[in-house]
C-alpha positions in Angstrom: -93.4 127.8 -31.3 -94.3 126.0 -28.2 -91.7 125.0 -25.6 -91.6 121.3 -26.5 -88.7 120.5 -24.2 -90.8 121.8 -21.3 -93.7 119.7 -22.4 -91.5 116.6 -22.6 -90.1 117.3 -19.2 -93.5 117.6 -17.7 -94.6 114.3 -19.2 -91.4 112.6 -17.9 -92.2 113.9 -14.4 -95.8 112.6 -14.6 -94.6 109.2 -15.8 -92.1 109.1 -12.9 -95.0 109.8 -10.5 -97.0 107.0 -12.1 -94.1 104.6 -11.5 -94.0 105.6 -7.8 -97.8 105.4 -7.4 -97.8 102.0 -9.1 -95.2 100.7 -6.7 -97.5 101.8 -3.8 -100.8 101.0 -5.3 -100.5 98.0 -7.6 -102.4 95.8 -5.2 -105.1 98.5 -4.9 -105.5 98.7 -8.7 -105.8 94.9 -8.9 -108.4 94.8 -6.2 -110.3 97.6 -8.0 -110.5 95.5 -11.2 -111.6 92.4 -9.2 -114.2 94.5 -7.3 -115.6 95.8 -10.6 -115.6 92.3 -12.1 -117.8 91.1 -9.2 -119.9 94.2 -9.1 -120.6 93.9 -12.8 -123.1 91.2 -12.1 -125.1 93.5 -9.8 -127.0 95.6 -12.5 -128.5 92.8 -14.5 -131.8 94.6 -15.2 -132.8 97.0 -18.0 -133.5 99.9 -15.7 -134.0 103.3 -17.3 -133.5 105.1 -13.9 -131.6 108.3 -14.6 -127.9 107.9 -14.3 -125.0 110.3 -15.2 -121.8 109.0 -16.5 -118.7 111.2 -16.8 -116.7 111.0 -20.0 -113.4 112.3 -21.2 -112.4 112.5 -24.9 -109.0 113.4 -26.2 -110.8 114.9 -29.2 -112.6 118.2 -28.8 -116.2 118.5 -30.0 -117.4 122.0 -30.7 -120.9 120.7 -31.4 -121.3 119.3 -27.9 -124.3 120.9 -26.2 -124.7 119.0 -23.0 -127.3 116.6 -24.5 -129.9 119.4 -24.8 -130.5 118.8 -28.5 -133.3 116.8 -29.9 -131.0 113.8 -30.5 -129.4 114.2 -27.0 -132.8 114.2 -25.3 -133.9 111.1 -27.4 -130.8 109.3 -26.1 -131.7 110.2 -22.5 -135.3 109.0 -23.0 -134.2 105.7 -24.5 -131.5 104.8 -22.0 -131.8 107.0 -18.9 -128.2 107.9 -19.4 -126.8 111.4 -19.3 -123.2 112.0 -20.5 -121.3 114.7 -18.6 -118.4 115.3 -21.1 -115.0 116.7 -20.7 -112.7 117.4 -23.6 -109.0 117.9 -23.9 -107.6 121.4 -24.2 -104.1 121.5 -25.6 -102.1 118.3 -25.6 -104.4 115.4 -24.5 -101.3 113.3 -23.6 -100.5 115.6 -20.7 -104.1 115.4 -19.4 -104.2 111.6 -19.7 -100.8 111.2 -18.0 -102.0 113.3 -15.1 -105.2 111.3 -14.9 -103.2 108.0 -14.8 -100.8 109.3 -12.2 -103.6 110.5 -9.9 -105.8 107.4 -10.2 -109.0 109.4 -10.6 -110.8 108.5 -13.8 -114.0 109.5 -15.5 -116.5 106.7 -16.2 -115.9 106.5 -19.9 -112.6 107.4 -21.6 -111.6 108.0 -25.2 -107.8 108.5 -25.1 -107.0 108.1 -28.8 -103.4 107.0 -29.1 -102.6 107.4 -25.3 -104.5 104.4 -24.0 -101.3 102.7 -23.0 -100.9 105.2 -20.2 -104.2 104.2 -18.8 -103.8 100.5 -19.4 -100.4 100.4 -17.7 -101.9 102.3 -14.7 -104.7 99.7 -14.3 -107.3 102.3 -15.2 -109.4 100.4 -17.7 -111.8 97.4 -17.3 -111.4 94.4 -19.5 -114.7 94.4 -21.4 -114.6 90.9 -22.7 -117.0 89.3 -20.2 -119.3 92.3 -20.1 -119.6 92.1 -23.9 -120.3 88.4 -23.8 -123.0 88.6 -21.1 -124.7 92.0 -21.8 -124.0 93.2 -25.3 -125.7 91.3 -28.2 -125.8 94.4 -30.5 -122.0 94.9 -30.0 -121.3 91.3 -30.8 -123.5 91.5 -33.9 -121.9 94.7 -35.2 -118.3 93.8 -34.6 -118.3 90.1 -35.2 -114.8 88.8 -35.8 -113.5 92.3 -35.5 -113.7 92.0 -31.7 -110.4 89.9 -32.0 -108.8 93.0 -33.5 -109.6 94.9 -30.3 -107.4 92.6 -28.1 -104.8 94.8 -26.6 -101.7 92.8 -27.5 -100.2 89.4 -28.3 -99.6 89.0 -24.6 -102.7 90.6 -23.2 -106.0 89.6 -25.0 -108.1 92.0 -22.9 -110.5 94.3 -24.7 -110.1 97.7 -23.0 -111.5 99.9 -25.8 -114.4 99.4 -28.2 -113.5 100.8 -31.6 -115.5 103.8 -32.8 -114.4 103.7 -36.4 -117.3 102.9 -38.8 -117.7 99.2 -39.2 -117.5 97.9 -42.8 -117.2 101.5 -44.1 -117.1 102.2 -47.8 -115.0 105.2 -48.7 -116.4 107.5 -51.4 -114.5 110.7 -50.5 -110.7 111.0 -50.7 -110.4 112.4 -47.2 -107.1 114.2 -47.8 -105.1 115.8 -50.6 -104.2 119.1 -52.2 -107.1 121.5 -52.2 -107.7 124.3 -54.8 -110.5 126.9 -55.0 -112.8 126.2 -57.8 -112.2 129.7 -59.1 -108.5 128.9 -59.5 -109.0 125.8 -61.8 -111.8 127.4 -63.6 -109.8 130.5 -64.6 -106.8 128.3 -65.6 -108.9 126.1 -67.9 -109.0 123.1 -65.6 -105.4 122.1 -65.7 -104.2 118.6 -64.6 -103.2 118.6 -61.0 -101.1 115.4 -60.7 -97.9 116.7 -59.1 -96.9 119.3 -56.5 -95.4 121.3 -59.4 -98.9 121.4 -61.0 -100.4 122.6 -57.7 -97.7 125.2 -57.4 -98.2 126.5 -60.9 -101.9 126.8 -60.3 -101.7 128.9 -57.2 -98.8 131.0 -58.5 -100.5 131.9 -61.8 -103.8 132.8 -60.1 -102.0 134.8 -57.4 -100.1 136.8 -59.9 -103.4 137.8 -61.6 -105.3 138.3 -58.4 -103.2 139.7 -55.6 -106.3 140.7 -53.7 -109.7 139.0 -53.2 -112.6 141.0 -51.8 -110.2 143.8 -50.9 -107.9 141.6 -48.8 -104.5 140.2 -49.7 -104.6 136.9 -51.5 -102.9 134.0 -49.7 -101.6 131.4 -52.2 -101.1 128.6 -49.6 -101.6 128.3 -45.9 -100.9 125.4 -43.5 -102.0 124.5 -40.0 -99.2 123.8 -37.6 -101.1 124.4 -34.3 -99.8 121.7 -32.0 -100.7 118.1 -33.1 -102.5 119.5 -36.1 -99.1 120.0 -37.7 -99.2 116.2 -38.4 -102.4 116.6 -40.5 -101.4 119.6 -42.6 -97.6 119.6 -42.7 -96.0 116.1 -42.2 -98.6 113.5 -43.1 -98.9 115.0 -46.6 -95.2 114.3 -47.1 -96.1 110.6 -46.9 -99.0 110.7 -49.3 -97.2 112.8 -51.8 -94.4 110.2 -51.9 -96.6 107.1 -52.3 -97.1 106.1 -48.7 -100.5 105.4 -47.0 -101.7 106.4 -43.6 -99.5 104.7 -41.0 -99.0 107.8 -38.8 -95.3 108.5 -38.1 -94.2 105.4 -39.9 -93.9 104.1 -43.5 -94.1 100.3 -43.8 -92.5 98.5 -46.8 -95.2 96.1 -47.9 -92.8 93.5 -49.2 -90.5 93.4 -46.2 -93.2 94.5 -43.7 -90.6 96.7 -42.0 -91.3 100.2 -40.7 -89.2 103.3 -40.9 -89.8 106.7 -39.2 -91.1 108.4 -42.3 -89.0 111.6 -42.1 -85.9 109.6 -42.7 -86.9 108.7 -46.3 -84.9 110.7 -48.8 -88.0 111.4 -50.9 -89.7 113.2 -48.0 -86.7 115.5 -47.6 -87.5 116.6 -51.2 -91.1 117.2 -50.3 -90.1 119.5 -47.4 -87.6 121.1 -49.7 -90.5 121.9 -52.0 -92.3 123.6 -49.1 -89.1 125.5 -48.4 -89.1 126.6 -52.0 -92.7 127.9 -51.8 -91.8 129.9 -48.7 -88.8 131.4 -50.4 -91.0 132.3 -53.4 -93.6 134.1 -51.2 -96.3 131.5 -51.9 -96.5 130.2 -48.3 -98.5 132.1 -45.7 -95.9 133.7 -43.4 -98.3 133.0 -40.5 -98.6 129.3 -41.3 -96.4 128.2 -38.3 -97.7 130.6 -35.7 -101.5 130.8 -36.3 -103.9 128.9 -34.2 -106.5 126.6 -35.6 -109.4 129.1 -35.2 -107.4 131.7 -37.1 -106.6 129.1 -39.8 -110.3 128.3 -40.2 -111.3 132.0 -40.2 -108.7 132.8 -42.9 -110.0 130.0 -45.1 -113.6 131.1 -44.5 -112.8 134.6 -45.8 -112.4 133.1 -49.3 -108.9 134.5 -49.9 -106.8 131.3 -49.5 -106.2 129.7 -52.9 -104.7 126.4 -51.8 -104.6 124.0 -48.8 -102.9 120.7 -48.0 -105.0 119.1 -45.4 -107.7 116.5 -44.4 -111.3 117.1 -45.3 -112.5 117.0 -41.7 -109.9 119.6 -40.8 -111.3 122.2 -43.1 -115.0 121.1 -43.0 -116.2 124.1 -40.9 -114.5 126.5 -43.3 -116.1 124.8 -46.4 -119.5 125.0 -44.7 -119.0 128.7 -43.9 -118.1 129.5 -47.5 -121.2 127.6 -48.6 -123.3 129.5 -46.1 -122.0 132.8 -47.4 -122.7 131.8 -51.0 -119.0 131.9 -52.0 -119.3 128.7 -54.0 -116.4 129.5 -56.3 -114.2 130.0 -53.2 -114.9 126.5 -52.0 -112.4 123.7 -52.7 -111.9 120.7 -54.8 -109.3 118.0 -53.7 -106.6 116.6 -56.0 -104.1 113.7 -55.6 -100.9 115.7 -56.2 -97.6 113.7 -55.7 -94.0 114.8 -55.6 -93.5 113.4 -59.1 -95.5 111.2 -61.5 -93.6 108.2 -60.2 -95.8 108.0 -57.1 -99.4 107.0 -56.5 -101.5 108.8 -54.0 -102.5 105.9 -51.7 -105.3 107.4 -49.5 -107.7 104.7 -50.6 -105.4 101.8 -49.7 -107.3 99.6 -47.3 -106.2 99.0 -43.8 -109.1 96.6 -43.1 -111.1 97.5 -40.0 -109.2 99.9 -37.7 -110.1 98.6 -34.2 -107.3 100.2 -32.1 -108.8 103.4 -30.9 -112.2 103.9 -29.2 -114.1 104.2 -25.9 -113.4 102.3 -22.7 -115.0 101.9 -19.3 -112.7 102.9 -16.4 -112.3 101.0 -13.1 -114.0 104.0 -11.4 -117.3 103.5 -13.3 -120.0 103.0 -10.7 -122.1 100.6 -12.8 -120.1 98.7 -15.5 -123.1 96.7 -16.6 -125.3 99.8 -17.1 -122.3 101.3 -18.9 -121.9 98.4 -21.3 -125.6 98.2 -21.9 -125.6 101.9 -22.9 -122.8 101.2 -25.4 -124.7 98.2 -26.6 -127.8 100.4 -27.2 -125.5 102.8 -29.1 -124.9 99.9 -31.5 -128.6 99.2 -32.0 -130.5 100.1 -35.1 -132.6 102.6 -33.2 -129.5 104.5 -32.1 -127.7 104.3 -35.4 -130.6 105.8 -37.3 -131.0 108.5 -34.6 -127.3 109.5 -34.7 -127.3 109.8 -38.5 -130.8 110.8 -39.5 -132.1 112.6 -36.4 -135.6 112.5 -35.0 -138.4 111.2 -37.2 -140.9 114.0 -38.0 -138.4 116.7 -37.2 -135.4 115.9 -39.3 -136.8 113.4 -41.7 -140.0 111.7 -42.7 -141.0 108.2 -43.8 -142.3 107.9 -47.3 -143.1 104.5 -48.8 -141.2 102.8 -46.0 -138.0 104.9 -46.6 -136.5 107.7 -44.6 -136.5 110.9 -46.6 -134.8 114.2 -45.9 -136.4 117.2 -47.5 -134.3 119.5 -49.8 -134.7 122.3 -47.3 -133.4 120.2 -44.3 -130.6 118.8 -46.4 -129.4 122.4 -47.3 -129.4 123.2 -43.6 -127.2 120.2 -43.0 -124.8 121.3 -45.6 -124.6 125.1 -45.0 -125.5 125.8 -41.4 -122.4 125.7 -39.3 -124.5 125.2 -36.1 -126.7 122.5 -37.5 -125.0 119.5 -35.7 -124.9 121.4 -32.4 -128.5 122.5 -32.7 -129.9 119.1 -33.7 -127.4 116.6 -32.1 -127.1 114.7 -35.5 -123.7 113.0 -35.9 -122.6 114.5 -32.5 -122.7 111.2 -30.6 -121.3 108.8 -33.2 -117.8 109.2 -31.8 -118.8 107.9 -28.4 -119.8 104.3 -29.3 -119.9 101.6 -31.9 -121.3 102.6 -35.3 -121.8 101.3 -38.8 -119.9 102.9 -41.6 -121.1 104.4 -44.8 -122.6 102.0 -47.2 -123.9 99.4 -44.7 -127.6 98.6 -45.1 -130.1 98.4 -42.3 -132.9 95.7 -42.2 -135.1 97.9 -44.5 -132.4 98.0 -47.2 -131.5 101.6 -46.6 -128.1 102.8 -45.4 -127.6 103.6 -41.8 -125.7 106.8 -42.6 -127.1 109.3 -45.1 -124.0 109.0 -47.3 -124.3 107.2 -50.6 -122.6 108.0 -53.9 -125.9 109.4 -55.2 -126.4 111.5 -52.1 -122.8 112.8 -52.1 -123.2 113.9 -55.8 -126.6 115.5 -55.0 -125.0 117.5 -52.2 -122.4 119.0 -54.4 -122.9 122.6 -55.3 -123.6 123.5 -58.9 -120.1 125.0 -59.2 -118.6 121.8 -57.8 -120.5 119.7 -60.4 -119.3 122.0 -63.1 -115.7 121.6 -62.1 -115.9 117.8 -61.9 -117.6 117.6 -65.3 -114.8 119.6 -66.8 -112.3 117.0 -65.4 -114.5 114.2 -66.9 -115.5 112.7 -63.6 -118.6 112.6 -61.3 -116.9 112.5 -57.8 -113.6 113.6 -56.3 -112.6 110.0 -55.6 -112.6 109.4 -59.4 -109.5 111.5 -59.7 -107.6 109.2 -57.3 -106.1 105.7 -57.6 -108.7 103.2 -56.5 -108.4 100.8 -53.6 -108.0 97.8 -55.9 -104.7 99.3 -57.1 -103.2 98.6 -53.6 -102.9 95.5 -51.4 -104.8 95.4 -48.1 -102.4 96.1 -45.2 -102.3 93.1 -42.8 -101.2 95.3 -39.9 -104.1 97.8 -40.2 -102.6 101.2 -39.5 -99.2 101.4 -37.8 -100.3 104.4 -35.8 -102.6 102.2 -33.8 -99.9 99.9 -32.5 -99.7 99.9 -28.7 -96.5 99.9 -26.6 -95.9 100.2 -22.8 -95.9 103.8 -21.7 -92.6 103.5 -19.8 -90.8 101.5 -22.4 -87.6 102.6 -24.2 -89.5 103.0 -27.5 -92.1 105.3 -25.8 -89.4 107.6 -24.5 -87.4 107.6 -27.8 -90.6 108.2 -29.8 -91.6 111.2 -27.7 -88.1 112.7 -28.1 -88.2 112.1 -31.8 -91.6 113.8 -32.0 -90.4 116.8 -30.1 -87.4 117.1 -32.4 -89.6 116.9 -35.4 -91.9 119.6 -34.2 -88.9 121.9 -33.9 -86.8 120.9 -37.0 -89.5 120.6 -39.7 -90.7 124.2 -39.4 -87.1 125.3 -39.1 -86.2 123.5 -42.4 -89.2 124.9 -44.2 -88.6 128.4 -43.1 -84.8 128.4 -43.7 -83.1 130.1 -46.5 -83.0 127.6 -49.5 -79.2 127.4 -49.2 -79.5 126.4 -45.5 -82.2 123.8 -46.0 -79.9 120.8 -46.2 -77.9 121.9 -43.2 -81.0 122.1 -41.1 -82.4 118.8 -42.4 -79.0 117.1 -41.8 -79.1 118.4 -38.2 -82.6 116.9 -37.9 -81.3 113.5 -39.0 -78.3 113.8 -36.7 -80.7 114.6 -33.8 -82.7 111.4 -34.6 -79.5 109.3 -34.7 -78.5 110.7 -31.2 -81.9 109.7 -29.9 -81.4 106.1 -31.1 -83.8 106.1 -34.0 -82.5 102.8 -35.4 -83.1 101.0 -32.1 -86.5 102.6 -31.9 -87.4 101.3 -35.4 -86.1 97.8 -34.5 -88.3 97.8 -31.4 -91.3 99.0 -33.3 -90.8 96.4 -36.0 -91.1 93.7 -33.3 -94.4 95.2 -32.2 -95.5 95.4 -35.9 -94.8 91.7 -36.4 -96.7 90.9 -33.2 -99.7 93.0 -34.5 -99.7 91.1 -37.8 -99.7 87.8 -35.9 -102.5 89.0 -33.6 -104.7 90.2 -36.4 -104.1 87.3 -38.7 -104.1 84.2 -36.5 
């Protein structure tokens, strides 16, 4: 386990330094913003003179190649811009906090959920006027969604342009309980509606096949490497008990009041179930100590029967299995819940999620050139390039339509280095983009994903499994979007607060407590589970969780007013 107290102390020290620097340099930050506002009128031409912008992303990108790919070079030719990228290693919050404290910022920043540190430090430009004067493609793409990018009810500045796909249609579940095709095939395609069904499947197959390819079979593994624990360990507790994706919160739709989700009694029972799996020898003993690359390698070996995770989190492993021809060891995804009383709500709509994205810092040497680059990223030319690649190299035009050959498509699906080698889909994260299902002026989708294409991309084994369940796509096993109301607050995990506020400090302490107590509860002896979980609840009470929830609910109501005015 990591030393979470040391990490928290480090962040507190950084925040203290930020306060001190702000006291000394507030006027300087203000003058920087004013200087950039006036300088932003200076580059009002469409020059393609080469320029390099530095960029920091809180998300890693193993496919980044320094813009040497065909797509990367096409971007440089079209814009004159080279991106010099830097990615977070370890906890991005520590890196961003140090950045904010020191006052030295890259030209573009994608901070994910830690933008408050930068906004409070005066690090980010308000993009509102730049968009109005220099970004017709951005305005056309986002339309009224630009209002959702306003920072808060009190501050209507736009500091970050959202990078979530605009008007996205969702055809894949995204998350759930994953089983190898070999497991469900051998067991006669049993219904997987509850966690008990999932457990019975991995247990039965494991008992029959203690080894796969000469290696010990692993019934279930999880990924608890740093923040990834949220994706594979704690978020599933929400989905399995009927909640949707609101991060560390569950919001009651009727009252529109949020609760820190671990405090729900039903989630205690979900973690009790994981504790039971551990006691029964069905949970990988390395689940809480392995690193992400070890997790992926283990899945790629073909000996892990079940997973509880997001699709993007295991995508590389799925591709590796496909590349090796281990089609029966690839995974299908199932909407298992704690009991049949719950609905798996992954398809519940949040509307357009406009909270996280890319911003231009006050240190950017040419804000107009920067916003024009982002505006080009929103153009049809860029959107087709990002998703389809270079015409004549990655696709051809036939009867006015873009066509990817079967050979090229198989490379996309089975070559783990394809994105890095070509640059396709590598740059979508660094600017505005249309979502799946949106049509370009020719009537073809901007992305290559359509229901027909998704079904065509399935392996024959996958099609066989789906047919035996009486469906055509994995989404058909899940409750549909129209079974749930649209959330007027979007996603609670995108709600901003001030970095030095009481809620920020309490939330960080609650997170650090969770990272320690949840693994402890899962790995405890079954007779000690309640004792550990009670201690977890007591720890949250001592932190002041009820006050934190009350403060958050004020922010939640403000977000609802901001988005629905």
